[in-house]
N, C-alpha and C positions, 0 to 999 in steps of 0.2 A: 567370188570363187570359193567353192566348197571342197575343201581338202580334208580327207579323213585322217591321214597319217602326218605327223610333224616330223620334219627331218632337220637334224642338227647340221649346221654349216659353220665351221671355224674359219675366220678370216684374220690372217696375220697382218697387222698395220705396218706400214714402212716407217713410221715416226710415232711419236706420242701423239694423242689425239689433237687434231687442229682442223682448221676449216677446209682442208682438202677433203677430210672425212665426214663433213657435216651431213650430207645426204644419207650416208650409212647410218648415222645416229639418229637422224630424223625418220628414217624407214623403221627403225627400232621403236622410237618414242610414239610414233603414230600407228603402231601395230600392222605396218604394211607387210612386214615379214611374217608376223604371226597369221595374218589374214591369208597369207599365200602357203601356209602349212610349213613355215620355216622357224627354227629356233637359231638365230644368227648370233654367234658369239664373236666379238671384235676383240682381238688380242694385241695389245700394245707391247713394244719391245721392252725388255727389262732395262734397269739404269745403265748397265754396261754395254747394251746392245750386243750381247754375246752372239746371238745367232740371227742371220738375216732372215727375213720372211721366206725368200726363195729356199733356203736351206731347211727351214721348218716344213715347207712343203715337200721337199725331196725326202725328208725324214718320216713323212706321213703324219706329223703331229698337228697339221692344219689341212683344210680342204682348198683354200684359196689364199694366195699371197698378193699383197700390193707391193709393187716394185717398178723401177723404171723400165723403159723399153729395152735398154741395153741388157738388163738381166735375161730377157727372153732370147735375145740374140746370142748372148754368151753361153747359156745353157744348151741352146740347140747347136751352137757351133762345136761345143766340147762333146755333145752326146751324153752328157750327164743326165739330162731329163728334158723332155719335150715340153718346155715351159711355154704356155700359149696364153697371150692376153685375151680376155673375153669382154673387157669393159675398160674404156679409157675415162679416167676420172676428170681429166682436163683435155680440152680440145686443142688449146694453144699452150705454148711454153710460158710458164709464169715464173721461171727461175732466172737467176743471173749470177755472175761472179761478183762479189762485193768486196770494196776495201773501204776502211774508214781513213786510209793514208793517201792513197795515190788516186789521182784523177786520170791518169793515163795508164792503160792496161799494158802498154809495152814495158813500163817499168817493173811489172811483176816478173820479167825475165831475169831481173837482178834481185829479186826478193824471195819470200817464202809463201808457198801456197799450202793452205790447210786442207788436206785431202780426206775423203771418206774411204779411200782405198777401194773404190769401186772399179769394176772393169771398164776400160777404155777412158776413164775419167781424166787422169792426168795427161794422156795424149790429146783429148779434146781441149783441155785448158791450155796446153802448150801450142796447139794449132791456133787457138784465139790469140795467144800472145804474139805469136809469129805474124799473124794477119794484121796486128796492130802495129807492127814494126819492131817488135822486140825479140829477145833471144829466147825463144820458147824452149829450146832443148837445154838451156842453162838454168831454167827455173829449178829452184829447190822444192822439195816437197817434205812437209811434216805430216806424216800419216795419222790416221784416227787412233791407232794403237798408243800413240804419244800423247794425244790430246783428248780422245774420247769422241765418238761420233756425235752425240748430243750436245757436245760443248764447243763445237768448232766456231759457230758464229760469235760466242761469247769470247773465244780466243782472239777472233779478228777484232772485236771491240776493245780488248785489252791491248792489242798490238803484239800478242805472241805470234801470230801470223800475219802476213800482209794482206791476204785475201782468202776467201772461201766461197762455196757455192751455196746459195740459199734460195728459198721461195719467197718472192717479193710480197706477195699477199699476207705473209707471216712474219718473217724476221724483218723485211722491209718496213712494214707497218709498225712493228715494234720499235725500230730505230727512229722512225719519223715521229712517233708518239713521245718517244724518250728524248727528242731533240739531239739525236746523234747523227751527225752528217755522214752519209755513206755515198760512195760512187759505185754505180751499177753497170755491168757490162753484159749485155745479153748475147747468147750465142748467135743468133740470126744477124746481128750487126757485124759479126766477124766471119761471115760465110759459112757458118755451122747450121745445117738444116735439121736442128734437134728434134727427135722423135717425140712419140707420146710419153708423158711422164707426169704422175705415175699411172700405171695400169693395174687392174685386178687380173690375176692370172690363175690358171690351173695347170696341173700336171696332166697333160693329154693321155697318158698311159693309165692313170689311176684316177680318173676324174669322176665327179658326181654324175648322177644320172642327167641326161640332157633335159628331162622335164623339170628336174629340180633346178638346174641352172637358168632355164627360162623364167621360172618363177622368181628366182633371186635376181636376175637382171631386170625384170619388170618392176619389182619392188624397189630395187636400188635407183632405177631411173626416176620413178615417182618421188622418191626421197630427195633426189637432186633437183627435180622440178620445184619441190615445195621449199628448198633452200633458195632457190632463185626467186621465188615469189616474195618470201619474207625473211630478210636477212636477221631481223631482230629475234624472230622466233628461232631460227637456226642457231643464232648465237647463244641464246637461252638454253636451249637443249644441250648444246656442246660444252657449256660451261661447267656442269656438274661432272664432266669426264676429264677435264684438263688437269694435268699434273705436271708442274705446279699450277695452282689456281691462276686463272687469268681474268682481268677486269671485264666487265660487260661492255665497257667503252672500246677496249681493244678488240674484243671478239666481234662486235658489231662493225667496227672499221675494216677488220680483215674480211668478214664475210661480204661486206659490200664490194670490196675490192677483188675478191676471187670469183664472185658470181659470174662475171663476164668471161671466165675461163672455162667454166663448166661445159658450155655448149657453143655452138656456132651461130647462134641466133634463132635456131628453130628447134622445137622439141625433138624432132627426128635425129638431130645431130648429137642429143646427149648420149655419151657412152659409146657410140659406134666409131669405127675406125675407117680410114681410106687406105687401100693398098699403096697408092702413089706416095704416101707419106712414109710408109715403111721402106718402100723401094729407094727412094731418095736418101733415106738415112742410112741404109745399108750400103749404098753405093759410095756414099761420102767416107764412111768408116773404112770401106775397102780402099779407097783412093789414098787414104792416110796411112795405109799399111797397119790398121789397127785389128783386122780380122786375120785370124790365123789360117783359115782355109776358105776355099770357095764352097758353093753349094747350099748355102743357107737360103731357104725359100720363104717368101712372105706367108704362104699358107700355113707354114709350120709355126710362125710367129704370133698370129692373130687370128681370130674368127669373129664374124658378126652373126653366127648362126643361132645364138641364143636370144636375139632380139625378135620380137614378134612382127610378122610381116604385116 
């Protein structure tokens, strides 16, 4: 592809660099973005996680934001910004509520949950606890303003909170290699049809040009295909971006674990999204009374239009 002009694309990461982001860093390292006429800047959160990616996007300080599907729903529901997913980094939910103490999720109704203070989060966890037979509404919450978003898993390991929400191919692998026993409770096991998380999203009102987004999506998809082919290469590229530094052993193990979540077994599945999954997720949130109003439409929340046919 011959591109005369280079376009800068600023992407706010949802977390410090980890294997969820490997395809992005591989696309950089392999010059896939450069060959597409893009200069992609990947922006990690600061140590205090003072501003979420979606808020950075709303402020215009970035062009794209990595966030959970809940953010797209919440922003469209409130009318604050038409936040629209253009690429799903994971096709299947790789997260879980984890505890180092309790093997029964119902017990969390009597304990303390370490919350990221995200929209719908505490309601989702309370529903899971109730489905397990516990007292979901009685669950106490310790918010990220007390602990720090980037320190919640460490708080769970220390016993400062009884449980928190993590990505299993990262914190789960970390606990495994450190010999720390954890109990994991996945949303789907408790009747929660959790949506795409995380996604790359745009502000549909102030978006990059469609041609730029097509080139970005294509290069990003190629980056994730490369990560799926060679976990060790992906881990080696990511290692230089990790803060704090992570061992090659840990990164390779994490990469091997997460590769199965990037796609659905076919190259066509990488990054693209199914309307039915969004519709089921929205319907569940509405049934739980977590949505403030009716009228949020799936076409507002995501699009596959930037994938090449």
